[in-house]
ZAMARGU-4260 file (C-alpha; in steps of 0.2 Angstrom, whole numbers, plus 5000, padded with zeros to 4 digits):
<rodrens>
0) 5084/4898/4885 | 5065/4896/4888 | 5068/4895/4906 | 5077/4911/4906 | 5062/4919/4896
5) 5050/4913/4909 | 5060/4918/4924 | 5062/4935/4917 | 5043/4936/4913 | 5039/4931/4931
10) 5051/4944/4938 | 5042/4957/4927 | 5026/4951/4934 | 5031/4952/4952 | 5038/4969/4949
15) 5022/4975/4942 | 5012/4967/4957 | 5023/4977/4969 | 5019/4993/4959 | 5001/4989/4961
20) 5002/4985/4980 | 5011/5002/4983 | 4999/5011/4972 | 4984/5003/4981 | 4991/5009/4998
25) 4993/5027/4991 | 4976/5027/4983 | 4968/5020/4999 | 4976/5033/5010 | 4977/5048/4998
30) 4963/5045/4985 | 4949/5050/4996 | 4951/5062/5011 | 4933/5059/5015 | 4938/5042/5021
35) 4947/5050/5036 | 4931/5060/5040 | 4920/5044/5039 | 4932/5035/5051 | 4933/5049/5063
40) 4914/5049/5065 | 4913/5030/5065 | 4925/5029/5080 | 4919/5045/5089 | 4937/5053/5087
45) 4931/5071/5089 | 4925/5067/5107 | 4942/5059/5112 | 4953/5073/5105 | 4940/5087/5109
50) 4941/5095/5092 | 4929/5101/5078 | 4929/5091/5062 | 4936/5105/5052 | 4951/5108/5063
55) 4955/5089/5064 | 4953/5087/5045 | 4965/5102/5042 | 4978/5093/5054 | 4975/5077/5044
60) 4978/5086/5027 | 4994/5094/5034 | 5000/5077/5041 | 4997/5068/5025 | 5007/5082/5016
65) 5021/5079/5028 | 5021/5060/5024 | 5023/5063/5006 | 5037/5076/5008 | 5026/5091/5004
70) 5028/5099/5021 | 5044/5101/5031 | 5038/5098/5049 | 5024/5092/5059 | 5023/5108/5070
75) 5004/5111/5067 | 4995/5123/5077 | 4976/5120/5080 | 4962/5122/5092 | 4959/5108/5106
80) 4946/5110/5119 | 4945/5128/5114 | 4963/5132/5117 | 4976/5135/5103 | 4991/5123/5104
85) 5002/5111/5094 | 4993/5095/5089 | 5008/5083/5090 | 5020/5081/5104 | 5039/5077/5102
90) 5037/5058/5103 | 5023/5058/5090 | 5034/5070/5078 | 5049/5058/5080 | 5038/5043/5076
95) 5030/5051/5061 | 5047/5055/5054 | 5050/5036/5054 | 5033/5034/5046 | 5037/5047/5032
100) 5054/5038/5029 | 5045/5022/5027 | 5032/5029/5015 | 5045/5039/5004 | 5055/5023/5004
105) 5040/5014/4997 | 5038/5027/4983 | 5056/5024/4979 | 5053/5005/4978 | 5039/5008/4966
110) 5050/5018/4954 | 5063/5004/4955 | 5050/4991/4951 | 5044/5001/4937 | 5061/5002/4930
115) 5064/4983/4933 | 5048/4979/4924 | 5054/4989/4909 | 5071/4981/4910 | 5063/4964/4910
120) 5052/4968/4895 | 5067/4974/4885 | 5077/4958/4890 | 5063/4948/4883 | 5063/4958/4867
125) 5082/4955/4865 | 5081/4937/4870 | 5068/4935/4856 | 5056/4927/4868 | 5039/4921/4861
130) 5028/4935/4868 | 5012/4926/4864 | 5016/4911/4875 | 5029/4918/4887 | 5021/4934/4894
135) 5003/4928/4897 | 5009/4912/4906 | 5021/4922/4917 | 5007/4934/4922 | 4996/4919/4926
140) 5009/4910/4936 | 5016/4926/4944 | 4999/4932/4950 | 4994/4915/4956 | 5009/4912/4966
145) 5008/4930/4973 | 4989/4927/4978 | 4994/4911/4987 | 5007/4919/4997 | 4995/4934/5000
150) 4981/4922/5006 | 4992/4914/5019 | 4998/4931/5025 | 4980/4937/5026 | 4974/4922/5035
155) 4988/4924/5048 | 4984/4943/5051 | 4965/4940/5052 | 4968/4927/5065 | 4976/4939/5077
160) 4977/4957/5070 | 4985/4964/5086 | 4999/4951/5086 | 5004/4955/5067 | 5002/4973/5070
165) 5015/4973/5083 | 5026/4962/5072 | 5025/4974/5058 | 5030/4988/5068 | 5045/4978/5075
170) 5051/4974/5058 | 5049/4991/5050 | 5054/5002/5065 | 5070/5001/5075 | 5063/5010/5091
175) 5048/5010/5102 | 5042/5027/5097 | 5026/5019/5089 | 5020/5013/5106 | 5009/5028/5111
180) 4998/5032/5126 | 4980/5038/5122 | 4981/5049/5138 | 4995/5059/5131 | 4997/5056/5113
185) 4983/5063/5101 | 4989/5053/5086 | 4984/5036/5094 | 4967/5043/5097 | 4964/5049/5079
190) 4970/5032/5072 | 4965/5018/5084 | 4968/5000/5080 | 4951/4998/5071 | 4956/5012/5060
195) 4971/5002/5054 | 4960/4986/5052 | 4948/4996/5041 | 4963/5004/5031 | 4971/4987/5029
200) 4955/4980/5022 | 4953/4995/5010 | 4971/4992/5004 | 4968/4974/5002 | 4952/4976/4992
205) 4960/4989/4980 | 4975/4978/4978 | 4965/4962/4975 | 4954/4970/4962 | 4970/4977/4953
210) 4979/4960/4953 | 4963/4951/4947 | 4962/4964/4932 | 4980/4960/4928 | 4977/4941/4929
215) 4961/4943/4918 | 4972/4953/4905 | 4985/4939/4905 | 4972/4925/4904 | 4963/4935/4890
220) 4979/4937/4880 | 4983/4918/4882 | 4966/4913/4876 | 4966/4925/4862 | 4983/4919/4855
225) 4978/4901/4858 | 4962/4903/4847 | 4972/4913/4834 | 4985/4899/4833 | 4972/4886/4831
230) 4964/4896/4817 | 4980/4898/4808 | 4983/4879/4808 | 4966/4876/4800
</rodrens>
């Protein structure tokens, strides 16, 4: 029975970690629109797309609204090189439709993981698990194992970001619409590869801190209950 308790606790921990991962992505992308402006200036994006910052930021806000399902389409009129035109071409719009489906799917996964986490907690309650021992240990083991896997993935990505960037797209996209041409597609000009590297690092840092907090809470509870148990036996 104890094995079932621990397996349930670890499943709960993994579900919670996935919630933190998806939330870290959402915060990194949506938590500070000023991040986009700083990145645009950092990589001289305005010169590449021949736009004013205010116009580009307005396009960015509309694009992000679209990815969250708050806008129906990506037919965004703006000013480029002094002329009024749509920012996205047909290929970019089709690719961004795939990106939106991926992002909205991630939000669904987060909701499922939250429900799974609650279900695991309810199961531990009905199984009459020893919370003081089971849950803190599961948090420690779960986060430790997750960090080990994450460390291996991070080492692989850092060794050759372009290689794993391509692999990521081949896994999550069933077409080649993500292969864009800087000469004809403005999207690739506003989010070049270094932008993705910076964003991945931003997500990783946010996620790492949140998981460390979770690990700290689990460890703190375990130490607290151990001390309390020793005192009760004195």
